[in-house]
KOLSE-662676 format. One record per atom (N, C-alpha, C, O): residue in three letters; atom name; y, z negated, x negated; residue number from 1. Coordinates in Angstrom, 1 decimal. Each point is the difference from the previous one (the first is absolute). Layout:
<recs>
<rec><residuo>ALA</residuo><atomo>CA</atomo><py>Y</py><pz>Z</pz><px>X</px><num>NUM</num></rec>
...
</recs>
This chain:
<recs>
<rec><residuo>UNK</residuo><atomo>N</atomo><py>-8.7</py><pz>1.1</pz><px>-12.5</px><num>1</num></rec>
<rec><residuo>UNK</residuo><atomo>CA</atomo><py>1.2</py><pz>0.8</pz><px>0.1</px><num>1</num></rec>
<rec><residuo>UNK</residuo><atomo>C</atomo><py>0.5</py><pz>0.0</pz><px>1.4</px><num>1</num></rec>
<rec><residuo>UNK</residuo><atomo>O</atomo><py>-0.8</py><pz>-0.1</pz><px>1.0</px><num>1</num></rec>
<rec><residuo>UNK</residuo><atomo>N</atomo><py>2.1</py><pz>0.1</pz><px>-0.8</px><num>2</num></rec>
<rec><residuo>UNK</residuo><atomo>CA</atomo><py>0.6</py><pz>0.1</pz><px>1.3</px><num>2</num></rec>
<rec><residuo>UNK</residuo><atomo>C</atomo><py>-0.4</py><pz>1.3</pz><px>0.7</px><num>2</num></rec>
<rec><residuo>UNK</residuo><atomo>O</atomo><py>-0.3</py><pz>1.0</pz><px>-0.7</px><num>2</num></rec>
<rec><residuo>UNK</residuo><atomo>N</atomo><py>0.2</py><pz>-1.0</pz><px>2.0</px><num>3</num></rec>
<rec><residuo>UNK</residuo><atomo>CA</atomo><py>-0.4</py><pz>1.2</pz><px>0.8</px><num>3</num></rec>
<rec><residuo>UNK</residuo><atomo>C</atomo><py>1.2</py><pz>0.5</pz><px>0.8</px><num>3</num></rec>
<rec><residuo>UNK</residuo><atomo>O</atomo><py>0.5</py><pz>-0.8</pz><px>0.8</px><num>3</num></rec>
<rec><residuo>UNK</residuo><atomo>N</atomo><py>-0.1</py><pz>2.0</pz><px>-0.9</px><num>4</num></rec>
<rec><residuo>UNK</residuo><atomo>CA</atomo><py>1.1</py><pz>0.6</pz><px>0.7</px><num>4</num></rec>
<rec><residuo>UNK</residuo><atomo>C</atomo><py>-0.5</py><pz>0.3</pz><px>1.4</px><num>4</num></rec>
<rec><residuo>UNK</residuo><atomo>O</atomo><py>-1.2</py><pz>0.4</pz><px>0.2</px><num>4</num></rec>
<rec><residuo>UNK</residuo><atomo>N</atomo><py>2.1</py><pz>-0.5</pz><px>0.8</px><num>5</num></rec>
<rec><residuo>UNK</residuo><atomo>CA</atomo><py>-0.3</py><pz>0.4</pz><px>1.4</px><num>5</num></rec>
<rec><residuo>UNK</residuo><atomo>C</atomo><py>1.2</py><pz>0.6</pz><px>0.7</px><num>5</num></rec>
<rec><residuo>UNK</residuo><atomo>O</atomo><py>1.1</py><pz>-0.2</pz><px>-0.4</px><num>5</num></rec>
<rec><residuo>UNK</residuo><atomo>N</atomo><py>-1.3</py><pz>0.9</pz><px>1.5</px><num>6</num></rec>
<rec><residuo>UNK</residuo><atomo>CA</atomo><py>1.0</py><pz>0.5</pz><px>0.8</px><num>6</num></rec>
<rec><residuo>UNK</residuo><atomo>C</atomo><py>-0.4</py><pz>-0.3</pz><px>1.5</px><num>6</num></rec>
<rec><residuo>UNK</residuo><atomo>O</atomo><py>-1.2</py><pz>0.2</pz><px>0.3</px><num>6</num></rec>
<rec><residuo>UNK</residuo><atomo>N</atomo><py>2.2</py><pz>-0.5</pz><px>0.5</px><num>7</num></rec>
<rec><residuo>UNK</residuo><atomo>CA</atomo><py>-0.3</py><pz>-0.2</pz><px>1.4</px><num>7</num></rec>
<rec><residuo>UNK</residuo><atomo>C</atomo><py>1.2</py><pz>0.5</pz><px>0.8</px><num>7</num></rec>
<rec><residuo>UNK</residuo><atomo>O</atomo><py>1.1</py><pz>0.2</pz><px>-0.6</px><num>7</num></rec>
<rec><residuo>UNK</residuo><atomo>N</atomo><py>-1.3</py><pz>0.1</pz><px>1.9</px><num>8</num></rec>
<rec><residuo>UNK</residuo><atomo>CA</atomo><py>1.1</py><pz>0.5</pz><px>0.8</px><num>8</num></rec>
<rec><residuo>UNK</residuo><atomo>C</atomo><py>0.9</py><pz>-1.1</pz><px>0.5</px><num>8</num></rec>
<rec><residuo>UNK</residuo><atomo>O</atomo><py>-0.5</py><pz>-1.1</pz><px>0.3</px><num>8</num></rec>
<rec><residuo>UNK</residuo><atomo>N</atomo><py>1.8</py><pz>1.3</pz><px>-0.2</px><num>9</num></rec>
<rec><residuo>UNK</residuo><atomo>CA</atomo><py>0.9</py><pz>-1.0</pz><px>0.5</px><num>9</num></rec>
<rec><residuo>UNK</residuo><atomo>C</atomo><py>-0.1</py><pz>-0.1</pz><px>1.5</px><num>9</num></rec>
<rec><residuo>UNK</residuo><atomo>O</atomo><py>-0.8</py><pz>0.7</pz><px>0.6</px><num>9</num></rec>
<rec><residuo>UNK</residuo><atomo>N</atomo><py>1.6</py><pz>-1.5</pz><px>0.0</px><num>10</num></rec>
<rec><residuo>UNK</residuo><atomo>CA</atomo><py>0.0</py><pz>-0.2</pz><px>1.5</px><num>10</num></rec>
<rec><residuo>UNK</residuo><atomo>C</atomo><py>0.3</py><pz>1.3</pz><px>0.7</px><num>10</num></rec>
<rec><residuo>UNK</residuo><atomo>O</atomo><py>-0.5</py><pz>0.1</pz><px>1.2</px><num>10</num></rec>
<rec><residuo>UNK</residuo><atomo>N</atomo><py>1.2</py><pz>0.8</pz><px>-1.8</px><num>11</num></rec>
<rec><residuo>UNK</residuo><atomo>CA</atomo><py>0.3</py><pz>1.2</pz><px>0.7</px><num>11</num></rec>
<rec><residuo>UNK</residuo><atomo>C</atomo><py>-1.1</py><pz>1.0</pz><px>0.0</px><num>11</num></rec>
<rec><residuo>UNK</residuo><atomo>O</atomo><py>0.0</py><pz>1.0</pz><px>0.7</px><num>11</num></rec>
<rec><residuo>UNK</residuo><atomo>N</atomo><py>-1.1</py><pz>-1.3</pz><px>-1.4</px><num>12</num></rec>
<rec><residuo>UNK</residuo><atomo>CA</atomo><py>-1.2</py><pz>0.8</pz><px>-0.1</px><num>12</num></rec>
<rec><residuo>UNK</residuo><atomo>C</atomo><py>0.2</py><pz>1.3</pz><px>-0.9</px><num>12</num></rec>
<rec><residuo>UNK</residuo><atomo>O</atomo><py>-0.9</py><pz>0.8</pz><px>0.0</px><num>12</num></rec>
<rec><residuo>UNK</residuo><atomo>N</atomo><py>2.1</py><pz>-0.7</pz><px>-0.6</px><num>13</num></rec>
<rec><residuo>UNK</residuo><atomo>CA</atomo><py>0.3</py><pz>1.2</pz><px>-0.9</px><num>13</num></rec>
<rec><residuo>UNK</residuo><atomo>C</atomo><py>0.2</py><pz>-0.4</pz><px>-1.4</px><num>13</num></rec>
<rec><residuo>UNK</residuo><atomo>O</atomo><py>-0.4</py><pz>0.7</pz><px>-1.0</px><num>13</num></rec>
<rec><residuo>UNK</residuo><atomo>N</atomo><py>1.2</py><pz>-1.8</pz><px>0.8</px><num>14</num></rec>
<rec><residuo>UNK</residuo><atomo>CA</atomo><py>0.5</py><pz>-0.4</pz><px>-1.3</px><num>14</num></rec>
<rec><residuo>UNK</residuo><atomo>C</atomo><py>-1.1</py><pz>-0.6</pz><px>-0.9</px><num>14</num></rec>
<rec><residuo>UNK</residuo><atomo>O</atomo><py>-0.7</py><pz>-0.9</pz><px>0.5</px><num>14</num></rec>
<rec><residuo>UNK</residuo><atomo>N</atomo><py>0.5</py><pz>1.4</pz><px>-1.7</px><num>15</num></rec>
<rec><residuo>UNK</residuo><atomo>CA</atomo><py>-1.0</py><pz>-0.6</pz><px>-0.9</px><num>15</num></rec>
<rec><residuo>UNK</residuo><atomo>C</atomo><py>0.5</py><pz>-1.3</pz><px>-0.6</px><num>15</num></rec>
<rec><residuo>UNK</residuo><atomo>O</atomo><py>1.2</py><pz>0.0</pz><px>-0.5</px><num>15</num></rec>
<rec><residuo>UNK</residuo><atomo>N</atomo><py>-1.9</py><pz>-1.0</pz><px>0.5</px><num>16</num></rec>
<rec><residuo>UNK</residuo><atomo>CA</atomo><py>0.3</py><pz>-1.3</pz><px>-0.7</px><num>16</num></rec>
<rec><residuo>UNK</residuo><atomo>C</atomo><py>-1.0</py><pz>-0.1</pz><px>-1.1</px><num>16</num></rec>
<rec><residuo>UNK</residuo><atomo>O</atomo><py>-1.2</py><pz>0.0</pz><px>0.2</px><num>16</num></rec>
<rec><residuo>UNK</residuo><atomo>N</atomo><py>1.7</py><pz>-0.1</pz><px>-1.5</px><num>17</num></rec>
<rec><residuo>UNK</residuo><atomo>CA</atomo><py>-0.8</py><pz>-0.1</pz><px>-1.2</px><num>17</num></rec>
<rec><residuo>UNK</residuo><atomo>C</atomo><py>0.0</py><pz>-1.4</pz><px>-0.5</px><num>17</num></rec>
<rec><residuo>UNK</residuo><atomo>O</atomo><py>1.0</py><pz>-0.8</pz><px>0.1</px><num>17</num></rec>
<rec><residuo>UNK</residuo><atomo>N</atomo><py>-2.2</py><pz>0.4</pz><px>-0.7</px><num>18</num></rec>
<rec><residuo>UNK</residuo><atomo>CA</atomo><py>-0.1</py><pz>-1.3</pz><px>-0.5</px><num>18</num></rec>
<rec><residuo>UNK</residuo><atomo>C</atomo><py>-1.1</py><pz>-0.1</pz><px>-1.1</px><num>18</num></rec>
<rec><residuo>UNK</residuo><atomo>O</atomo><py>-0.6</py><pz>1.0</pz><px>-0.3</px><num>18</num></rec>
<rec><residuo>UNK</residuo><atomo>N</atomo><py>0.5</py><pz>-2.2</pz><px>-0.2</px><num>19</num></rec>
<rec><residuo>UNK</residuo><atomo>CA</atomo><py>-1.1</py><pz>-0.3</pz><px>-1.0</px><num>19</num></rec>
<rec><residuo>UNK</residuo><atomo>C</atomo><py>-0.7</py><pz>-1.3</pz><px>0.4</px><num>19</num></rec>
<rec><residuo>UNK</residuo><atomo>O</atomo><py>0.7</py><pz>-0.9</pz><px>0.4</px><num>19</num></rec>
<rec><residuo>UNK</residuo><atomo>N</atomo><py>-2.0</py><pz>0.9</pz><px>-0.5</px><num>20</num></rec>
<rec><residuo>UNK</residuo><atomo>CA</atomo><py>-0.8</py><pz>-1.2</pz><px>0.3</px><num>20</num></rec>
<rec><residuo>UNK</residuo><atomo>C</atomo><py>-0.6</py><pz>-0.5</pz><px>-1.3</px><num>20</num></rec>
<rec><residuo>UNK</residuo><atomo>O</atomo><py>-0.6</py><pz>0.8</pz><px>-0.8</px><num>20</num></rec>
<rec><residuo>UNK</residuo><atomo>N</atomo><py>0.7</py><pz>-2.1</pz><px>0.6</px><num>21</num></rec>
<rec><residuo>UNK</residuo><atomo>CA</atomo><py>-0.6</py><pz>-0.7</pz><px>-1.2</px><num>21</num></rec>
<rec><residuo>UNK</residuo><atomo>C</atomo><py>-1.1</py><pz>-0.8</pz><px>0.6</px><num>21</num></rec>
<rec><residuo>UNK</residuo><atomo>O</atomo><py>0.1</py><pz>-0.7</pz><px>1.0</px><num>21</num></rec>
<rec><residuo>UNK</residuo><atomo>N</atomo><py>-1.3</py><pz>0.8</pz><px>-1.7</px><num>22</num></rec>
<rec><residuo>UNK</residuo><atomo>CA</atomo><py>-1.2</py><pz>-0.7</pz><px>0.5</px><num>22</num></rec>
<rec><residuo>UNK</residuo><atomo>C</atomo><py>-0.3</py><pz>-1.1</pz><px>-1.0</px><num>22</num></rec>
<rec><residuo>UNK</residuo><atomo>O</atomo><py>0.3</py><pz>0.1</pz><px>-1.2</px><num>22</num></rec>
<rec><residuo>UNK</residuo><atomo>N</atomo><py>-1.0</py><pz>-1.2</pz><px>1.6</px><num>23</num></rec>
<rec><residuo>UNK</residuo><atomo>CA</atomo><py>-0.5</py><pz>-1.0</pz><px>-0.9</px><num>23</num></rec>
<rec><residuo>UNK</residuo><atomo>C</atomo><py>-1.0</py><pz>0.6</pz><px>-1.1</px><num>23</num></rec>
<rec><residuo>UNK</residuo><atomo>O</atomo><py>-0.7</py><pz>1.0</pz><px>0.3</px><num>23</num></rec>
<rec><residuo>UNK</residuo><atomo>N</atomo><py>0.7</py><pz>-1.5</pz><px>-1.5</px><num>24</num></rec>
<rec><residuo>UNK</residuo><atomo>CA</atomo><py>-0.9</py><pz>0.5</pz><px>-1.0</px><num>24</num></rec>
<rec><residuo>UNK</residuo><atomo>C</atomo><py>-1.4</py><pz>-0.1</pz><px>0.4</px><num>24</num></rec>
<rec><residuo>UNK</residuo><atomo>O</atomo><py>-0.8</py><pz>0.9</pz><px>-0.4</px><num>24</num></rec>
<rec><residuo>UNK</residuo><atomo>N</atomo><py>0.4</py><pz>-1.9</pz><px>1.1</px><num>25</num></rec>
<rec><residuo>UNK</residuo><atomo>CA</atomo><py>-1.4</py><pz>-0.2</pz><px>0.5</px><num>25</num></rec>
<rec><residuo>UNK</residuo><atomo>C</atomo><py>-0.2</py><pz>0.4</pz><px>1.4</px><num>25</num></rec>
<rec><residuo>UNK</residuo><atomo>O</atomo><py>-0.6</py><pz>-0.7</pz><px>0.8</px><num>25</num></rec>
<rec><residuo>UNK</residuo><atomo>N</atomo><py>1.2</py><pz>1.8</pz><px>-0.4</px><num>26</num></rec>
<rec><residuo>UNK</residuo><atomo>CA</atomo><py>0.0</py><pz>0.5</pz><px>1.4</px><num>26</num></rec>
<rec><residuo>UNK</residuo><atomo>C</atomo><py>-1.5</py><pz>0.2</pz><px>0.5</px><num>26</num></rec>
<rec><residuo>UNK</residuo><atomo>O</atomo><py>-0.8</py><pz>0.6</pz><px>-0.6</px><num>26</num></rec>
<rec><residuo>UNK</residuo><atomo>N</atomo><py>0.6</py><pz>-1.2</pz><px>1.8</px><num>27</num></rec>
<rec><residuo>UNK</residuo><atomo>CA</atomo><py>-1.2</py><pz>0.1</pz><px>0.7</px><num>27</num></rec>
<rec><residuo>UNK</residuo><atomo>C</atomo><py>0.3</py><pz>0.7</pz><px>1.3</px><num>27</num></rec>
<rec><residuo>UNK</residuo><atomo>O</atomo><py>0.6</py><pz>-0.7</pz><px>0.9</px><num>27</num></rec>
<rec><residuo>UNK</residuo><atomo>N</atomo><py>-0.9</py><pz>2.0</pz><px>-0.7</px><num>28</num></rec>
<rec><residuo>UNK</residuo><atomo>CA</atomo><py>0.4</py><pz>0.7</pz><px>1.2</px><num>28</num></rec>
<rec><residuo>UNK</residuo><atomo>C</atomo><py>-0.7</py><pz>-0.4</pz><px>1.3</px><num>28</num></rec>
<rec><residuo>UNK</residuo><atomo>O</atomo><py>0.4</py><pz>0.4</pz><px>1.0</px><num>28</num></rec>
<rec><residuo>UNK</residuo><atomo>N</atomo><py>-1.4</py><pz>-1.3</pz><px>-1.1</px><num>29</num></rec>
<rec><residuo>UNK</residuo><atomo>CA</atomo><py>-0.6</py><pz>-0.6</pz><px>1.2</px><num>29</num></rec>
<rec><residuo>UNK</residuo><atomo>C</atomo><py>0.8</py><pz>-1.2</pz><px>0.5</px><num>29</num></rec>
<rec><residuo>UNK</residuo><atomo>O</atomo><py>-0.3</py><pz>-0.4</pz><px>1.1</px><num>29</num></rec>
<rec><residuo>UNK</residuo><atomo>N</atomo><py>1.3</py><pz>-0.1</pz><px>-1.8</px><num>30</num></rec>
<rec><residuo>UNK</residuo><atomo>CA</atomo><py>0.8</py><pz>-1.1</pz><px>0.4</px><num>30</num></rec>
<rec><residuo>UNK</residuo><atomo>C</atomo><py>1.4</py><pz>0.5</pz><px>0.5</px><num>30</num></rec>
<rec><residuo>UNK</residuo><atomo>O</atomo><py>0.4</py><pz>1.1</pz><px>-0.2</px><num>30</num></rec>
<rec><residuo>UNK</residuo><atomo>N</atomo><py>0.3</py><pz>-2.0</pz><px>0.9</px><num>31</num></rec>
<rec><residuo>UNK</residuo><atomo>CA</atomo><py>1.3</py><pz>0.3</pz><px>0.5</px><num>31</num></rec>
<rec><residuo>UNK</residuo><atomo>C</atomo><py>1.0</py><pz>-0.8</pz><px>-0.9</px><num>31</num></rec>
<rec><residuo>UNK</residuo><atomo>O</atomo><py>-0.3</py><pz>-1.2</pz><px>-0.4</px><num>31</num></rec>
<rec><residuo>UNK</residuo><atomo>N</atomo><py>1.4</py><pz>1.8</pz><px>0.1</px><num>32</num></rec>
<rec><residuo>UNK</residuo><atomo>CA</atomo><py>1.1</py><pz>-0.7</pz><px>-0.8</px><num>32</num></rec>
<rec><residuo>UNK</residuo><atomo>C</atomo><py>1.3</py><pz>0.0</pz><px>0.7</px><num>32</num></rec>
<rec><residuo>UNK</residuo><atomo>O</atomo><py>0.2</py><pz>0.9</pz><px>0.8</px><num>32</num></rec>
<rec><residuo>UNK</residuo><atomo>N</atomo><py>0.7</py><pz>-1.9</pz><px>-1.0</px><num>33</num></rec>
<rec><residuo>UNK</residuo><atomo>CA</atomo><py>1.3</py><pz>0.1</pz><px>0.6</px><num>33</num></rec>
<rec><residuo>UNK</residuo><atomo>C</atomo><py>0.8</py><pz>1.1</pz><px>-0.6</px><num>33</num></rec>
<rec><residuo>UNK</residuo><atomo>O</atomo><py>-0.2</py><pz>0.4</pz><px>-1.2</px><num>33</num></rec>
<rec><residuo>UNK</residuo><atomo>N</atomo><py>1.2</py><pz>0.1</pz><px>1.9</px><num>34</num></rec>
<rec><residuo>UNK</residuo><atomo>CA</atomo><py>0.9</py><pz>1.0</pz><px>-0.5</px><num>34</num></rec>
<rec><residuo>UNK</residuo><atomo>C</atomo><py>1.3</py><pz>-0.6</pz><px>-0.3</px><num>34</num></rec>
<rec><residuo>UNK</residuo><atomo>O</atomo><py>0.6</py><pz>-0.8</pz><px>0.9</px><num>34</num></rec>
<rec><residuo>UNK</residuo><atomo>N</atomo><py>0.0</py><pz>1.0</pz><px>-2.0</px><num>35</num></rec>
<rec><residuo>UNK</residuo><atomo>CA</atomo><py>1.3</py><pz>-0.5</pz><px>-0.4</px><num>35</num></rec>
<rec><residuo>UNK</residuo><atomo>C</atomo><py>0.9</py><pz>1.3</pz><px>-0.1</px><num>35</num></rec>
<rec><residuo>UNK</residuo><atomo>O</atomo><py>-0.2</py><pz>0.9</pz><px>-0.8</px><num>35</num></rec>
<rec><residuo>UNK</residuo><atomo>N</atomo><py>1.2</py><pz>-0.9</pz><px>1.7</px><num>36</num></rec>
<rec><residuo>UNK</residuo><atomo>CA</atomo><py>0.9</py><pz>1.1</pz><px>0.1</px><num>36</num></rec>
<rec><residuo>UNK</residuo><atomo>C</atomo><py>1.2</py><pz>-0.2</pz><px>-0.8</px><num>36</num></rec>
<rec><residuo>UNK</residuo><atomo>O</atomo><py>0.7</py><pz>-1.1</pz><px>0.1</px><num>36</num></rec>
<rec><residuo>UNK</residuo><atomo>N</atomo><py>-0.3</py><pz>2.0</pz><px>-0.9</px><num>37</num></rec>
<rec><residuo>UNK</residuo><atomo>CA</atomo><py>1.2</py><pz>-0.1</pz><px>-0.8</px><num>37</num></rec>
<rec><residuo>UNK</residuo><atomo>C</atomo><py>0.7</py><pz>1.4</pz><px>0.1</px><num>37</num></rec>
<rec><residuo>UNK</residuo><atomo>O</atomo><py>-0.5</py><pz>1.0</pz><px>-0.3</px><num>37</num></rec>
<rec><residuo>UNK</residuo><atomo>N</atomo><py>1.8</py><pz>-1.1</pz><px>0.9</px><num>38</num></rec>
<rec><residuo>UNK</residuo><atomo>CA</atomo><py>0.7</py><pz>1.2</pz><px>0.2</px><num>38</num></rec>
<rec><residuo>UNK</residuo><atomo>C</atomo><py>1.2</py><pz>0.0</pz><px>-0.9</px><num>38</num></rec>
<rec><residuo>UNK</residuo><atomo>O</atomo><py>0.7</py><pz>-1.0</pz><px>-0.2</px><num>38</num></rec>
<rec><residuo>UNK</residuo><atomo>N</atomo><py>-0.4</py><pz>2.2</pz><px>-0.5</px><num>39</num></rec>
<rec><residuo>UNK</residuo><atomo>CA</atomo><py>1.2</py><pz>0.2</pz><px>-0.7</px><num>39</num></rec>
<rec><residuo>UNK</residuo><atomo>C</atomo><py>0.8</py><pz>1.0</pz><px>0.7</px><num>39</num></rec>
<rec><residuo>UNK</residuo><atomo>O</atomo><py>-0.4</py><pz>1.2</pz><px>0.0</px><num>39</num></rec>
<rec><residuo>UNK</residuo><atomo>N</atomo><py>1.5</py><pz>-1.6</pz><px>0.6</px><num>40</num></rec>
<rec><residuo>UNK</residuo><atomo>CA</atomo><py>0.8</py><pz>1.0</pz><px>0.8</px><num>40</num></rec>
<rec><residuo>UNK</residuo><atomo>C</atomo><py>1.3</py><pz>0.2</pz><px>-0.7</px><num>40</num></rec>
<rec><residuo>UNK</residuo><atomo>O</atomo><py>1.0</py><pz>0.5</pz><px>0.6</px><num>40</num></rec>
<rec><residuo>UNK</residuo><atomo>N</atomo><py>-0.9</py><pz>-0.7</pz><px>-1.9</px><num>41</num></rec>
<rec><residuo>UNK</residuo><atomo>CA</atomo><py>1.2</py><pz>0.2</pz><px>-0.7</px><num>41</num></rec>
<rec><residuo>UNK</residuo><atomo>C</atomo><py>0.9</py><pz>-1.2</pz><px>-0.1</px><num>41</num></rec>
<rec><residuo>UNK</residuo><atomo>O</atomo><py>-0.4</py><pz>-1.1</pz><px>0.6</px><num>41</num></rec>
<rec><residuo>UNK</residuo><atomo>N</atomo><py>1.4</py><pz>1.1</pz><px>-1.3</px><num>42</num></rec>
<rec><residuo>UNK</residuo><atomo>CA</atomo><py>0.8</py><pz>-1.1</pz><px>-0.3</px><num>42</num></rec>
<rec><residuo>UNK</residuo><atomo>C</atomo><py>0.8</py><pz>-0.4</pz><px>1.3</px><num>42</num></rec>
<rec><residuo>UNK</residuo><atomo>O</atomo><py>0.6</py><pz>-1.1</pz><px>0.1</px><num>42</num></rec>
<rec><residuo>UNK</residuo><atomo>N</atomo><py>-0.6</py><pz>1.9</pz><px>0.9</px><num>43</num></rec>
<rec><residuo>UNK</residuo><atomo>CA</atomo><py>0.7</py><pz>-0.3</pz><px>1.2</px><num>43</num></rec>
<rec><residuo>UNK</residuo><atomo>C</atomo><py>-0.9</py><pz>-0.5</pz><px>1.2</px><num>43</num></rec>
<rec><residuo>UNK</residuo><atomo>O</atomo><py>0.5</py><pz>-0.3</pz><px>1.0</px><num>43</num></rec>
<rec><residuo>UNK</residuo><atomo>N</atomo><py>-1.8</py><pz>0.3</pz><px>-1.3</px><num>44</num></rec>
<rec><residuo>UNK</residuo><atomo>CA</atomo><py>-1.0</py><pz>-0.3</pz><px>1.1</px><num>44</num></rec>
<rec><residuo>UNK</residuo><atomo>C</atomo><py>-0.1</py><pz>-1.5</pz><px>0.2</px><num>44</num></rec>
<rec><residuo>UNK</residuo><atomo>O</atomo><py>0.3</py><pz>-0.8</pz><px>-0.8</px><num>44</num></rec>
<rec><residuo>UNK</residuo><atomo>N</atomo><py>-0.9</py><pz>0.6</pz><px>2.0</px><num>45</num></rec>
<rec><residuo>UNK</residuo><atomo>CA</atomo><py>-0.3</py><pz>-1.4</pz><px>0.4</px><num>45</num></rec>
<rec><residuo>UNK</residuo><atomo>C</atomo><py>-1.4</py><pz>0.0</pz><px>0.5</px><num>45</num></rec>
<rec><residuo>UNK</residuo><atomo>O</atomo><py>-0.5</py><pz>1.0</pz><px>0.6</px><num>45</num></rec>
<rec><residuo>UNK</residuo><atomo>N</atomo><py>-0.2</py><pz>-2.1</pz><px>-0.7</px><num>46</num></rec>
<rec><residuo>UNK</residuo><atomo>CA</atomo><py>-1.4</py><pz>-0.1</pz><px>0.5</px><num>46</num></rec>
<rec><residuo>UNK</residuo><atomo>C</atomo><py>-0.1</py><pz>-1.3</pz><px>0.8</px><num>46</num></rec>
<rec><residuo>UNK</residuo><atomo>O</atomo><py>0.3</py><pz>-1.1</pz><px>-0.6</px><num>46</num></rec>
<rec><residuo>UNK</residuo><atomo>N</atomo><py>-0.7</py><pz>1.2</pz><px>1.8</px><num>47</num></rec>
<rec><residuo>UNK</residuo><atomo>CA</atomo><py>-0.2</py><pz>-1.2</pz><px>0.9</px><num>47</num></rec>
<rec><residuo>UNK</residuo><atomo>C</atomo><py>-1.4</py><pz>0.0</pz><px>0.4</px><num>47</num></rec>
<rec><residuo>UNK</residuo><atomo>O</atomo><py>-0.4</py><pz>0.9</pz><px>0.7</px><num>47</num></rec>
<rec><residuo>UNK</residuo><atomo>N</atomo><py>-0.4</py><pz>-1.9</pz><px>-1.0</px><num>48</num></rec>
<rec><residuo>UNK</residuo><atomo>CA</atomo><py>-1.4</py><pz>-0.1</pz><px>0.5</px><num>48</num></rec>
<rec><residuo>UNK</residuo><atomo>C</atomo><py>0.0</py><pz>0.0</pz><px>1.5</px><num>48</num></rec>
<rec><residuo>UNK</residuo><atomo>O</atomo><py>0.8</py><pz>-0.6</pz><px>0.7</px><num>48</num></rec>
<rec><residuo>UNK</residuo><atomo>N</atomo><py>-1.9</py><pz>1.1</pz><px>-0.2</px><num>49</num></rec>
<rec><residuo>UNK</residuo><atomo>CA</atomo><py>-0.2</py><pz>0.1</pz><px>1.5</px><num>49</num></rec>
<rec><residuo>UNK</residuo><atomo>C</atomo><py>-0.6</py><pz>-1.3</pz><px>0.5</px><num>49</num></rec>
<rec><residuo>UNK</residuo><atomo>O</atomo><py>-0.3</py><pz>-0.2</pz><px>1.1</px><num>49</num></rec>
</recs>
């Protein structure tokens, strides 16, 4: 199941909410790459850093 999370934004006040999906065979002793997907609405843009 996906895991919900919240973190503080750059201003240190605003909550940023998200969902993390894990591999079916998750091994918590290993490291995995993070794939970031942002939905900012139909007007948003996303430019990789």
